[in-house]
Structures are given as C-alpha cells and as structure tokens.
Phi, psi and omega in degrees: 000356179300324178298318179294319178297317178297316179298317179300316179296318178298316180295319179297321179294313178299317180301314180297319180296320181286319184308322182299328186257359186296334180296341179269354188280160175291165178300321180299315178293322178296322176296318178296322178300316180300317178297317179295323179299319178297316179295321181295318178300315179297315179300314181299317180297316181293320180296325180291336180293338180056036178292149178252169179118144183299316182299315181292314180299317180295317179297317178296320178299320179295314178296319178299318178296321178297318179295316179301315180296318178296317178295321177298317179300316181293317179300315179297317180295322179292329178291332180285339181290000000 
C-alpha cells in the first residue's frame, strides 16, 4: 500500500497547488475541479481504509491515474490564463 500512500500524497500536493489559483479559472475548469474534488474525497477515504487485495489496489490506482490526469489538465489550462 506504500504506492497508494505515495500517490495520495502526490495528489494532495497537486491539489493544494491548484486550489490557490482556481478563482482565476474559467467556469468549465471550475466544473472539472468540482468533479475532481468528489473523486479525490472518495479516493482519500478508500486509501485510508488500507484495504488489501489486487482488485482494490488496482481500482485505487485507476482512480489515482484519473485524478493525476485531471489535475494536469487544470494546471496546463491555468498556465495559459
């Protein structure tokens, strides 16, 4: 589960960096942010459960990858502003 913990920390760091600039974002980016926040909350709760098993770890990895991609999209869009 160390990989999941590392991923969670990485996502939290990206999230904090983006949160500071979200007030400057377009409505479309703000809507995407709201969706990502819901996924991040769910991911954080599941990661804290420390459940074991290939299925759970794989599912968390998939959600984590989606969150990383979403945060990257928002970061790129904010840089263009």
